[in-house]
N, CA, C, O and the ligand as a Tripos MOL2 file, in Angstrom:
@<TRIPOS>MOLECULE
protein
  285   283    72     0     0
PROTEIN
NO_CHARGES

@<TRIPOS>ATOM
      1 N         108.6320   33.6680   64.4310 N.3       1 MET1
      2 CA        107.2490   34.1010   64.2070 C.3       1 MET1
      3 C         107.1260   35.5870   64.5400 C.2       1 MET1
      4 O         107.3840   35.9910   65.6730 O.2       1 MET1
      5 N         106.7380   36.3900   63.5750 N.am      2 LYS2
      6 CA        106.6170   37.8280   63.7900 C.3       2 LYS2
      7 C         105.3070   38.3370   63.2150 C.2       2 LYS2
      8 O         104.6930   37.7150   62.3480 O.2       2 LYS2
      9 N         104.9000   39.4970   63.7340 N.am      3 ARG3
     10 CA        103.7010   40.1090   63.1920 C.3       3 ARG3
     11 C         103.7440   41.6190   63.4090 C.2       3 ARG3
     12 O         104.6380   42.1430   64.0730 O.2       3 ARG3
     13 N         102.7700   42.2960   62.8420 N.am      4 GLU4
     14 CA        102.7410   43.7480   62.9210 C.3       4 GLU4
     15 C         102.4720   44.2160   64.3490 C.2       4 GLU4
     16 O         101.6860   43.6100   65.0780 O.2       4 GLU4
     17 N         103.1320   45.2960   64.7300 N.am      5 CYS5
     18 CA        102.8720   45.8990   66.0230 C.3       5 CYS5
     19 C         101.7720   46.9470   65.8700 C.2       5 CYS5
     20 O         101.8920   47.8780   65.0730 O.2       5 CYS5
     21 N         100.7110   46.7850   66.6360 N.am      6 LEU6
     22 CA         99.5890   47.7060   66.5410 C.3       6 LEU6
     23 C          99.8720   49.0070   67.2980 C.2       6 LEU6
     24 O          99.1550   49.9960   67.1530 O.2       6 LEU6
     25 N         100.9230   48.9820   68.0990 N.am      7 CYS7
     26 CA        101.2590   50.1670   68.8880 C.3       7 CYS7
     27 C         102.0370   51.1840   68.0530 C.2       7 CYS7
     28 O         101.6680   52.3570   68.0040 O.2       7 CYS7
     29 N         103.1220   50.7370   67.3910 N.am      8 CYS8
     30 CA        103.9610   51.6700   66.6350 C.3       8 CYS8
     31 C         103.8660   51.4470   65.1370 C.2       8 CYS8
     32 O         104.3560   52.2640   64.3580 O.2       8 CYS8
     33 N         103.2300   50.3320   64.7160 N.am      9 GLY9
     34 CA        103.0070   50.0950   63.2940 C.3       9 GLY9
     35 C         104.1500   49.4010   62.5820 C.2       9 GLY9
     36 O         104.0890   49.2390   61.3640 O.2       9 GLY9
     37 N         105.1950   48.9820   63.2920 N.am     10 ALA10
     38 CA        106.2870   48.2450   62.6650 C.3      10 ALA10
     39 C         105.7510   46.9340   62.0870 C.2      10 ALA10
     40 O         105.1510   46.1390   62.8110 O.2      10 ALA10
     41 N         105.9630   46.7030   60.7830 N.am     11 PRO11
     42 CA        105.3410   45.5480   60.1070 C.3      11 PRO11
     43 C         105.7480   44.2050   60.7090 C.2      11 PRO11
     44 O         104.9280   43.2900   60.7770 O.2      11 PRO11
     45 N         107.0000   44.0740   61.1480 N.am     12 GLN12
     46 CA        107.4830   42.8190   61.7390 C.3      12 GLN12
     47 C         107.9860   43.0710   63.1540 C.2      12 GLN12
     48 O         108.9070   42.4020   63.6240 O.2      12 GLN12
     49 N         107.3850   44.0240   63.8170 N.am     13 GLY13
     50 CA        107.8960   44.4600   65.1200 C.3      13 GLY13
     51 C         107.6430   43.4750   66.2380 C.2      13 GLY13
     52 O         108.4990   43.2720   67.0990 O.2      13 GLY13
     53 N         106.4540   42.8520   66.2290 N.am     14 MET14
     54 CA        106.0800   41.9680   67.3310 C.3      14 MET14
     55 C         106.6730   40.5790   67.1480 C.2      14 MET14
     56 O         106.4720   39.9330   66.1190 O.2      14 MET14
     57 N         107.4100   40.1280   68.1690 N.am     15 GLU15
     58 CA        108.0310   38.8140   68.1090 C.3      15 GLU15
     59 C         107.5370   37.9500   69.2590 C.2      15 GLU15
     60 O         107.4020   38.4180   70.3890 O.2      15 GLU15
     61 N         107.2720   36.6930   68.9610 N.am     16 ARG16
     62 CA        106.7460   35.7400   69.9230 C.3      16 ARG16
     63 C         107.7760   35.4020   70.9940 C.2      16 ARG16
     64 O         108.9460   35.1840   70.6790 O.2      16 ARG16
     65 N         107.3520   35.3560   72.2660 N.am     17 PHE17
     66 CA        108.2260   34.8630   73.3200 C.3      17 PHE17
     67 C         107.4500   33.9370   74.2310 C.2      17 PHE17
     68 O         106.2380   34.0790   74.3970 O.2      17 PHE17
     69 N         108.1550   32.9930   74.8170 N.am     18 GLU18
     70 CA        107.5390   32.0480   75.7510 C.3      18 GLU18
     71 C         108.5220   31.7280   76.8580 C.2      18 GLU18
     72 O         109.7330   31.7000   76.6390 O.2      18 GLU18
     73 N         107.9900   31.4860   78.0560 N.am     19 GLY19
     74 CA        108.8310   31.1010   79.1840 C.3      19 GLY19
     75 C         109.7860   32.1920   79.6180 C.2      19 GLY19
     76 O         110.8770   31.9090   80.1130 O.2      19 GLY19
     77 N         109.3800   33.4450   79.4350 N.am     20 ARG20
     78 CA        110.2650   34.5560   79.7900 C.3      20 ARG20
     79 C         109.8450   35.1620   81.1280 C.2      20 ARG20
     80 O         108.6650   35.4420   81.3380 O.2      20 ARG20
     81 N         110.8060   35.3660   82.0340 N.am     21 PRO21
     82 CA        110.4760   36.0590   83.2720 C.3      21 PRO21
     83 C         110.3970   37.5570   83.0270 C.2      21 PRO21
     84 O         111.2180   38.1170   82.3000 O.2      21 PRO21
     85 N         109.4030   38.2080   83.6380 N.am     22 LEU22
     86 CA        109.2680   39.6450   83.4700 C.3      22 LEU22
     87 C         109.0120   40.3140   84.8010 C.2      22 LEU22
     88 O         108.3100   39.7820   85.6610 O.2      22 LEU22
     89 N         109.5900   41.4810   84.9550 N.am     23 GLU23
     90 CA        109.5280   42.1660   86.2320 C.3      23 GLU23
     91 C         108.2910   43.0680   86.3130 C.2      23 GLU23
     92 O         108.0300   43.8640   85.4110 O.2      23 GLU23
     93 N         107.5400   42.9320   87.4020 N.am     24 VAL24
     94 CA        106.4540   43.8540   87.7010 C.3      24 VAL24
     95 C         106.9870   44.8460   88.7200 C.2      24 VAL24
     96 O         107.6300   44.4520   89.6930 O.2      24 VAL24
     97 N         106.7260   46.1330   88.5030 N.am     25 SER25
     98 CA        107.1830   47.1000   89.4930 C.3      25 SER25
     99 C         106.0310   48.0030   89.8980 C.2      25 SER25
    100 O         105.2050   48.4010   89.0770 O.2      25 SER25
    101 N         106.0010   48.3140   91.1850 N.am     26 TYR26
    102 CA        105.0100   49.2330   91.7140 C.3      26 TYR26
    103 C         105.7090   50.0950   92.7510 C.2      26 TYR26
    104 O         106.1710   49.5980   93.7780 O.2      26 TYR26
    105 N         105.7800   51.3740   92.4770 N.am     27 GLN27
    106 CA        106.5600   52.2920   93.3050 C.3      27 GLN27
    107 C         107.9690   51.7290   93.4920 C.2      27 GLN27
    108 O         108.6790   51.5470   92.5030 O.2      27 GLN27
    109 N         108.4030   51.4460   94.7320 N.am     28 ASP28
    110 CA        109.7570   50.9220   94.8920 C.3      28 ASP28
    111 C         109.7770   49.4110   95.0720 C.2      28 ASP28
    112 O         110.8030   48.8310   95.4290 O.2      28 ASP28
    113 N         108.6270   48.7750   94.8200 N.am     29 LEU29
    114 CA        108.5450   47.3240   94.9340 C.3      29 LEU29
    115 C         108.7440   46.6770   93.5730 C.2      29 LEU29
    116 O         108.3360   47.2110   92.5410 O.2      29 LEU29
    117 N         109.3840   45.5090   93.5970 N.am     30 LYS30
    118 CA        109.5690   44.7710   92.3520 C.3      30 LYS30
    119 C         109.3690   43.2880   92.5960 C.2      30 LYS30
    120 O         109.7300   42.7530   93.6440 O.2      30 LYS30
    121 N         108.7880   42.6420   91.6080 N.am     31 ARG31
    122 CA        108.6050   41.2040   91.7000 C.3      31 ARG31
    123 C         108.7690   40.6140   90.2990 C.2      31 ARG31
    124 O         108.3000   41.1920   89.3190 O.2      31 ARG31
    125 N         109.4270   39.4740   90.2100 N.am     32 THR32
    126 CA        109.6030   38.8260   88.9170 C.3      32 THR32
    127 C         108.5610   37.7310   88.7460 C.2      32 THR32
    128 O         108.4200   36.8520   89.5960 O.2      32 THR32
    129 N         107.8340   37.7940   87.6370 N.am     33 VAL33
    130 CA        106.8630   36.7550   87.3060 C.3      33 VAL33
    131 C         107.4940   35.8550   86.2440 C.2      33 VAL33
    132 O         107.7670   36.3060   85.1320 O.2      33 VAL33
    133 N         107.7270   34.5810   86.5860 N.am     34 PRO34
    134 CA        108.4170   33.6860   85.6510 C.3      34 PRO34
    135 C         107.4830   33.0510   84.6310 C.2      34 PRO34
    136 O         106.2730   32.9760   84.8450 O.2      34 PRO34
    137 N         108.0500   32.5970   83.5290 N.am     35 GLY35
    138 CA        107.3260   31.7740   82.5670 C.3      35 GLY35
    139 C         106.1950   32.4510   81.8490 C.2      35 GLY35
    140 O         105.1560   31.8320   81.6190 O.2      35 GLY35
    141 N         106.3640   33.7190   81.4840 N.am     36 LEU36
    142 CA        105.3110   34.4290   80.7610 C.3      36 LEU36
    143 C         105.4370   34.1910   79.2530 C.2      36 LEU36
    144 O         106.5260   33.9530   78.7320 O.2      36 LEU36
    145 N         104.2920   34.2630   78.5730 N.am     37 ALA37
    146 CA        104.2740   34.0810   77.1270 C.3      37 ALA37
    147 C         103.4510   35.1710   76.4800 C.2      37 ALA37
    148 O         102.4870   35.6640   77.0650 O.2      37 ALA37
    149 N         103.8280   35.5440   75.2850 N.am     38 GLY38
    150 CA        103.0810   36.5680   74.5530 C.3      38 GLY38
    151 C         103.9010   37.1300   73.4090 C.2      38 GLY38
    152 O         104.6980   36.4230   72.7930 O.2      38 GLY38
    153 N         103.6950   38.4250   73.1290 N.am     39 TRP39
    154 CA        104.3710   39.0970   72.0240 C.3      39 TRP39
    155 C         105.0510   40.3550   72.5490 C.2      39 TRP39
    156 O         104.5250   41.0520   73.4170 O.2      39 TRP39
    157 N         106.2260   40.6270   72.0040 N.am     40 ALA40
    158 CA        106.9400   41.8350   72.3960 C.3      40 ALA40
    159 C         107.4650   42.5370   71.1520 C.2      40 ALA40
    160 O         107.9390   41.8830   70.2230 O.2      40 ALA40
    161 N         107.3820   43.8760   71.1280 N.am     41 CYS41
    162 CA        107.8510   44.6530   69.9870 C.3      41 CYS41
    163 C         109.2860   45.1090   70.2150 C.2      41 CYS41
    164 O         109.6120   45.6910   71.2500 O.2      41 CYS41
    165 N         110.1290   44.8360   69.2370 N.am     42 SER42
    166 CA        111.5290   45.2180   69.3570 C.3      42 SER42
    167 C         111.7200   46.6950   69.0210 C.2      42 SER42
    168 O         112.7700   47.2710   69.3040 O.2      42 SER42
    169 N         110.7020   47.3010   68.4170 N.am     43 GLU43
    170 CA        110.8140   48.7040   68.0160 C.3      43 GLU43
    171 C         110.4330   49.6540   69.1520 C.2      43 GLU43
    172 O         111.1750   50.5850   69.4640 O.2      43 GLU43
    173 N         109.2750   49.4130   69.7660 N.am     44 CYS44
    174 CA        108.7700   50.3660   70.7600 C.3      44 CYS44
    175 C         108.6850   49.7690   72.1660 C.2      44 CYS44
    176 O         108.4130   50.4840   73.1310 O.2      44 CYS44
    177 N         108.9220   48.4370   72.2820 N.am     45 GLY45
    178 CA        108.9210   47.8300   73.6130 C.3      45 GLY45
    179 C         107.5470   47.4150   74.1060 C.2      45 GLY45
    180 O         107.4100   46.9690   75.2460 O.2      45 GLY45
    181 N         106.5230   47.5550   73.2670 N.am     46 GLU46
    182 CA        105.1760   47.1300   73.6330 C.3      46 GLU46
    183 C         105.1570   45.6300   73.9130 C.2      46 GLU46
    184 O         105.7370   44.8460   73.1630 O.2      46 GLU46
    185 N         104.4850   45.2340   75.0000 N.am     47 VAL47
    186 CA        104.3660   43.8160   75.3350 C.3      47 VAL47
    187 C         102.8920   43.4510   75.4220 C.2      47 VAL47
    188 O         102.0990   44.1520   76.0500 O.2      47 VAL47
    189 N         102.5420   42.3480   74.7830 N.am     48 GLU48
    190 CA        101.1580   41.8720   74.7910 C.3      48 GLU48
    191 C         101.1690   40.4190   75.2550 C.2      48 GLU48
    192 O         101.6490   39.5410   74.5380 O.2      48 GLU48
    193 N         100.6410   40.1620   76.4540 N.am     49 PHE49
    194 CA        100.6930   38.8110   77.0030 C.3      49 PHE49
    195 C          99.5660   37.9450   76.4710 C.2      49 PHE49
    196 O          98.5120   38.4460   76.0770 O.2      49 PHE49
    197 N          99.8020   36.6320   76.4640 N.am     50 ASP50
    198 CA         98.7110   35.6800   76.2590 C.3      50 ASP50
    199 C          97.7420   35.7960   77.4300 C.2      50 ASP50
    200 O          98.0920   36.3540   78.4700 O.2      50 ASP50
    201 N          96.5210   35.2710   77.2690 N.am     51 GLY51
    202 CA         95.4890   35.3960   78.2920 C.3      51 GLY51
    203 C          95.9490   34.9800   79.6770 C.2      51 GLY51
    204 O          95.8260   35.7470   80.6330 O.2      51 GLY51
    205 N          96.4810   33.7560   79.7920 N.am     52 ALA52
    206 CA         96.8820   33.2290   81.0920 C.3      52 ALA52
    207 C          98.0390   34.0320   81.6740 C.2      52 ALA52
    208 O          98.0710   34.2960   82.8760 O.2      52 ALA52
    209 N          98.9910   34.4220   80.8250 N.am     53 SER53
    210 CA        100.1370   35.1810   81.2940 C.3      53 SER53
    211 C          99.7090   36.5730   81.7460 C.2      53 SER53
    212 O         100.2280   37.0940   82.7340 O.2      53 SER53
    213 N          98.7640   37.1760   81.0270 N.am     54 ALA54
    214 CA         98.2700   38.4980   81.4010 C.3      54 ALA54
    215 C          97.6410   38.4600   82.7860 C.2      54 ALA54
    216 O          97.8310   39.3740   83.5890 O.2      54 ALA54
    217 N          96.8900   37.3980   83.0610 N.am     55 LEU55
    218 CA         96.2530   37.2510   84.3670 C.3      55 LEU55
    219 C          97.2930   37.1250   85.4790 C.2      55 LEU55
    220 O          97.1890   37.7730   86.5200 O.2      55 LEU55
    221 N          98.3070   36.2720   85.2380 N.am     56 ARG56
    222 CA         99.3480   36.0700   86.2450 C.3      56 ARG56
    223 C         100.1340   37.3480   86.4960 C.2      56 ARG56
    224 O         100.4950   37.6620   87.6300 O.2      56 ARG56
    225 N         100.3890   38.0750   85.4190 N.am     57 TYR57
    226 CA        101.1390   39.3280   85.5320 C.3      57 TYR57
    227 C         100.3290   40.3570   86.3250 C.2      57 TYR57
    228 O         100.8600   41.0420   87.1990 O.2      57 TYR57
    229 N          99.0370   40.4550   86.0050 N.am     58 ALA58
    230 CA         98.1610   41.4010   86.6910 C.3      58 ALA58
    231 C          97.9950   41.0170   88.1620 C.2      58 ALA58
    232 O          97.9660   41.8790   89.0400 O.2      58 ALA58
    233 N          97.8860   39.7090   88.4170 N.am     59 LYS59
    234 CA         97.6940   39.2190   89.7780 C.3      59 LYS59
    235 C          98.9140   39.5300   90.6450 C.2      59 LYS59
    236 O          98.7740   39.9320   91.8000 O.2      59 LYS59
    237 N         100.0960   39.3430   90.0890 N.am     60 ALA60
    238 CA        101.3270   39.6500   90.8180 C.3      60 ALA60
    239 C         101.3590   41.1240   91.1950 C.2      60 ALA60
    240 O         101.7670   41.4800   92.3010 O.2      60 ALA60
    241 N         100.9280   41.9840   90.2700 N.am     61 GLY61
    242 CA        100.8790   43.4130   90.5490 C.3      61 GLY61
    243 C          99.8730   43.7380   91.6290 C.2      61 GLY61
    244 O         100.1480   44.5420   92.5200 O.2      61 GLY61
    245 N          98.7030   43.1160   91.5540 N.am     62 ASP62
    246 CA         97.6610   43.3540   92.5530 C.3      62 ASP62
    247 C          98.1190   42.9370   93.9480 C.2      62 ASP62
    248 O          97.9120   43.6580   94.9240 O.2      62 ASP62
    249 N          98.7430   41.7610   94.0270 N.am     63 GLU63
    250 CA         99.2060   41.2580   95.3170 C.3      63 GLU63
    251 C         100.2540   42.1830   95.9250 C.2      63 GLU63
    252 O         100.2910   42.4020   97.1350 O.2      63 GLU63
    253 N         101.0980   42.7150   95.0560 N.am     64 MET64
    254 CA        102.1440   43.6110   95.5150 C.3      64 MET64
    255 C         101.5250   44.8940   96.0850 C.2      64 MET64
    256 O         101.9520   45.3880   97.1290 O.2      64 MET64
    257 N         100.5270   45.4160   95.3960 N.am     65 ILE65
    258 CA         99.8630   46.6510   95.8220 C.3      65 ILE65
    259 C          99.1030   46.4150   97.1220 C.2      65 ILE65
    260 O          99.1730   47.2310   98.0420 O.2      65 ILE65
    261 N          98.3770   45.3030   97.2010 N.am     66 GLU66
    262 CA         97.6380   44.9660   98.4270 C.3      66 GLU66
    263 C          98.5930   44.8010   99.6030 C.2      66 GLU66
    264 O          98.3220   45.2690  100.7080 O.2      66 GLU66
    265 N          99.7210   44.1250   99.3470 N.am     67 GLY67
    266 CA        100.6920   43.8790  100.3940 C.3      67 GLY67
    267 C         101.3370   45.1400  100.9200 C.2      67 GLY67
    268 O         101.8220   45.1690  102.0510 O.2      67 GLY67
    269 N         101.3460   46.1970  100.1000 N.am     68 SER68
    270 CA        102.0510   47.4070  100.4940 C.3      68 SER68
    271 C         101.1500   48.4070  101.2060 C.2      68 SER68
    272 O         101.6300   49.3370  101.8540 O.2      68 SER68
    273 N          99.8040   48.2050  101.0780 N.am     69 SER69
    274 CA         98.9000   49.1780  101.6830 C.3      69 SER69
    275 C          98.7170   48.8890  103.1790 C.2      69 SER69
    276 O          98.6300   47.7250  103.5700 O.2      69 SER69
    277 N          98.6590   49.9160  104.0080 N.am     70 PRO70
    278 CA         98.4860   49.7150  105.4390 C.3      70 PRO70
    279 C          97.0980   49.1860  105.7680 C.2      70 PRO70
    280 O          96.1080   49.6580  105.2100 O.2      70 PRO70
    281 N          97.0180   48.2270  106.6540 N.am     71 GLY71
    282 CA         95.7520   47.6500  107.0450 C.3      71 GLY71
    283 C          95.3410   46.6260  106.0700 C.2      71 GLY71
    284 O          94.2840   46.0150  106.2250 O.2      71 GLY71
    285 ZN        105.9320   48.5720   68.3660 Zn       72 ZN72
@<TRIPOS>BOND
     1     1     2 1
     2     2     3 1
     3     3     4 2
     4     3     5 am
     5     5     6 1
     6     6     7 1
     7     7     8 2
     8     7     9 am
     9     9    10 1
    10    10    11 1
    11    11    12 2
    12    11    13 am
    13    13    14 1
    14    14    15 1
    15    15    16 2
    16    15    17 am
    17    17    18 1
    18    18    19 1
    19    19    20 2
    20    19    21 am
    21    21    22 1
    22    22    23 1
    23    23    24 2
    24    23    25 am
    25    25    26 1
    26    26    27 1
    27    27    28 2
    28    27    29 am
    29    29    30 1
    30    30    31 1
    31    31    32 2
    32    31    33 am
    33    33    34 1
    34    34    35 1
    35    35    36 2
    36    35    37 am
    37    37    38 1
    38    38    39 1
    39    39    40 2
    40    39    41 am
    41    41    42 1
    42    42    43 1
    43    43    44 2
    44    43    45 am
    45    45    46 1
    46    46    47 1
    47    47    48 2
    48    47    49 am
    49    49    50 1
    50    50    51 1
    51    51    52 2
    52    51    53 am
    53    53    54 1
    54    54    55 1
    55    55    56 2
    56    55    57 am
    57    57    58 1
    58    58    59 1
    59    59    60 2
    60    59    61 am
    61    61    62 1
    62    62    63 1
    63    63    64 2
    64    63    65 am
    65    65    66 1
    66    66    67 1
    67    67    68 2
    68    67    69 am
    69    69    70 1
    70    70    71 1
    71    71    72 2
    72    71    73 am
    73    73    74 1
    74    74    75 1
    75    75    76 2
    76    75    77 am
    77    77    78 1
    78    78    79 1
    79    79    80 2
    80    79    81 am
    81    81    82 1
    82    82    83 1
    83    83    84 2
    84    83    85 am
    85    85    86 1
    86    86    87 1
    87    87    88 2
    88    87    89 am
    89    89    90 1
    90    90    91 1
    91    91    92 2
    92    91    93 am
    93    93    94 1
    94    94    95 1
    95    95    96 2
    96    95    97 am
    97    97    98 1
    98    98    99 1
    99    99   100 2
   100    99   101 am
   101   101   102 1
   102   102   103 1
   103   103   104 2
   104   103   105 am
   105   105   106 1
   106   106   107 1
   107   107   108 2
   108   107   109 am
   109   109   110 1
   110   110   111 1
   111   111   112 2
   112   111   113 am
   113   113   114 1
   114   114   115 1
   115   115   116 2
   116   115   117 am
   117   117   118 1
   118   118   119 1
   119   119   120 2
   120   119   121 am
   121   121   122 1
   122   122   123 1
   123   123   124 2
   124   123   125 am
   125   125   126 1
   126   126   127 1
   127   127   128 2
   128   127   129 am
   129   129   130 1
   130   130   131 1
   131   131   132 2
   132   131   133 am
   133   133   134 1
   134   134   135 1
   135   135   136 2
   136   135   137 am
   137   137   138 1
   138   138   139 1
   139   139   140 2
   140   139   141 am
   141   141   142 1
   142   142   143 1
   143   143   144 2
   144   143   145 am
   145   145   146 1
   146   146   147 1
   147   147   148 2
   148   147   149 am
   149   149   150 1
   150   150   151 1
   151   151   152 2
   152   151   153 am
   153   153   154 1
   154   154   155 1
   155   155   156 2
   156   155   157 am
   157   157   158 1
   158   158   159 1
   159   159   160 2
   160   159   161 am
   161   161   162 1
   162   162   163 1
   163   163   164 2
   164   163   165 am
   165   165   166 1
   166   166   167 1
   167   167   168 2
   168   167   169 am
   169   169   170 1
   170   170   171 1
   171   171   172 2
   172   171   173 am
   173   173   174 1
   174   174   175 1
   175   175   176 2
   176   175   177 am
   177   177   178 1
   178   178   179 1
   179   179   180 2
   180   179   181 am
   181   181   182 1
   182   182   183 1
   183   183   184 2
   184   183   185 am
   185   185   186 1
   186   186   187 1
   187   187   188 2
   188   187   189 am
   189   189   190 1
   190   190   191 1
   191   191   192 2
   192   191   193 am
   193   193   194 1
   194   194   195 1
   195   195   196 2
   196   195   197 am
   197   197   198 1
   198   198   199 1
   199   199   200 2
   200   199   201 am
   201   201   202 1
   202   202   203 1
   203   203   204 2
   204   203   205 am
   205   205   206 1
   206   206   207 1
   207   207   208 2
   208   207   209 am
   209   209   210 1
   210   210   211 1
   211   211   212 2
   212   211   213 am
   213   213   214 1
   214   214   215 1
   215   215   216 2
   216   215   217 am
   217   217   218 1
   218   218   219 1
   219   219   220 2
   220   219   221 am
   221   221   222 1
   222   222   223 1
   223   223   224 2
   224   223   225 am
   225   225   226 1
   226   226   227 1
   227   227   228 2
   228   227   229 am
   229   229   230 1
   230   230   231 1
   231   231   232 2
   232   231   233 am
   233   233   234 1
   234   234   235 1
   235   235   236 2
   236   235   237 am
   237   237   238 1
   238   238   239 1
   239   239   240 2
   240   239   241 am
   241   241   242 1
   242   242   243 1
   243   243   244 2
   244   243   245 am
   245   245   246 1
   246   246   247 1
   247   247   248 2
   248   247   249 am
   249   249   250 1
   250   250   251 1
   251   251   252 2
   252   251   253 am
   253   253   254 1
   254   254   255 1
   255   255   256 2
   256   255   257 am
   257   257   258 1
   258   258   259 1
   259   259   260 2
   260   259   261 am
   261   261   262 1
   262   262   263 1
   263   263   264 2
   264   263   265 am
   265   265   266 1
   266   266   267 1
   267   267   268 2
   268   267   269 am
   269   269   270 1
   270   270   271 1
   271   271   272 2
   272   271   273 am
   273   273   274 1
   274   274   275 1
   275   275   276 2
   276   275   277 am
   277   277   278 1
   278   278   279 1
   279   279   280 2
   280   279   281 am
   281   281   282 1
   282   282   283 1
   283   283   284 2
@<TRIPOS>SUBSTRUCTURE
     1 MET1         2 RESIDUE 1 A MET
     2 LYS2         6 RESIDUE 1 A LYS
     3 ARG3        10 RESIDUE 1 A ARG
     4 GLU4        14 RESIDUE 1 A GLU
     5 CYS5        18 RESIDUE 1 A CYS
     6 LEU6        22 RESIDUE 1 A LEU
     7 CYS7        26 RESIDUE 1 A CYS
     8 CYS8        30 RESIDUE 1 A CYS
     9 GLY9        34 RESIDUE 1 A GLY
    10 ALA10       38 RESIDUE 1 A ALA
    11 PRO11       42 RESIDUE 1 A PRO
    12 GLN12       46 RESIDUE 1 A GLN
    13 GLY13       50 RESIDUE 1 A GLY
    14 MET14       54 RESIDUE 1 A MET
    15 GLU15       58 RESIDUE 1 A GLU
    16 ARG16       62 RESIDUE 1 A ARG
    17 PHE17       66 RESIDUE 1 A PHE
    18 GLU18       70 RESIDUE 1 A GLU
    19 GLY19       74 RESIDUE 1 A GLY
    20 ARG20       78 RESIDUE 1 A ARG
    21 PRO21       82 RESIDUE 1 A PRO
    22 LEU22       86 RESIDUE 1 A LEU
    23 GLU23       90 RESIDUE 1 A GLU
    24 VAL24       94 RESIDUE 1 A VAL
    25 SER25       98 RESIDUE 1 A SER
    26 TYR26      102 RESIDUE 1 A TYR
    27 GLN27      106 RESIDUE 1 A GLN
    28 ASP28      110 RESIDUE 1 A ASP
    29 LEU29      114 RESIDUE 1 A LEU
    30 LYS30      118 RESIDUE 1 A LYS
    31 ARG31      122 RESIDUE 1 A ARG
    32 THR32      126 RESIDUE 1 A THR
    33 VAL33      130 RESIDUE 1 A VAL
    34 PRO34      134 RESIDUE 1 A PRO
    35 GLY35      138 RESIDUE 1 A GLY
    36 LEU36      142 RESIDUE 1 A LEU
    37 ALA37      146 RESIDUE 1 A ALA
    38 GLY38      150 RESIDUE 1 A GLY
    39 TRP39      154 RESIDUE 1 A TRP
    40 ALA40      158 RESIDUE 1 A ALA
    41 CYS41      162 RESIDUE 1 A CYS
    42 SER42      166 RESIDUE 1 A SER
    43 GLU43      170 RESIDUE 1 A GLU
    44 CYS44      174 RESIDUE 1 A CYS
    45 GLY45      178 RESIDUE 1 A GLY
    46 GLU46      182 RESIDUE 1 A GLU
    47 VAL47      186 RESIDUE 1 A VAL
    48 GLU48      190 RESIDUE 1 A GLU
    49 PHE49      194 RESIDUE 1 A PHE
    50 ASP50      198 RESIDUE 1 A ASP
    51 GLY51      202 RESIDUE 1 A GLY
    52 ALA52      206 RESIDUE 1 A ALA
    53 SER53      210 RESIDUE 1 A SER
    54 ALA54      214 RESIDUE 1 A ALA
    55 LEU55      218 RESIDUE 1 A LEU
    56 ARG56      222 RESIDUE 1 A ARG
    57 TYR57      226 RESIDUE 1 A TYR
    58 ALA58      230 RESIDUE 1 A ALA
    59 LYS59      234 RESIDUE 1 A LYS
    60 ALA60      238 RESIDUE 1 A ALA
    61 GLY61      242 RESIDUE 1 A GLY
    62 ASP62      246 RESIDUE 1 A ASP
    63 GLU63      250 RESIDUE 1 A GLU
    64 MET64      254 RESIDUE 1 A MET
    65 ILE65      258 RESIDUE 1 A ILE
    66 GLU66      262 RESIDUE 1 A GLU
    67 GLY67      266 RESIDUE 1 A GLY
    68 SER68      270 RESIDUE 1 A SER
    69 SER69      274 RESIDUE 1 A SER
    70 PRO70      278 RESIDUE 1 A PRO
    71 GLY71      282 RESIDUE 1 A GLY
    72 ZN72       285 GROUP 0 **** ****
């Protein structure tokens, strides 16, 4: 299943993925979020998560940032 990438315009650039672990990084911290689903462009590397996956990915990043701040 493929579709156009809105980022770089490649007609079949975006390819469906499911159950893929992806790394969130913030400064020198890294965390892997497992089981993400969405679309990824093979041309420019743009990633577009499904709603639930986007939330989990964002939450992992937020937790990492909160955990790293003093106090
Ligand atoms: Zn692209």
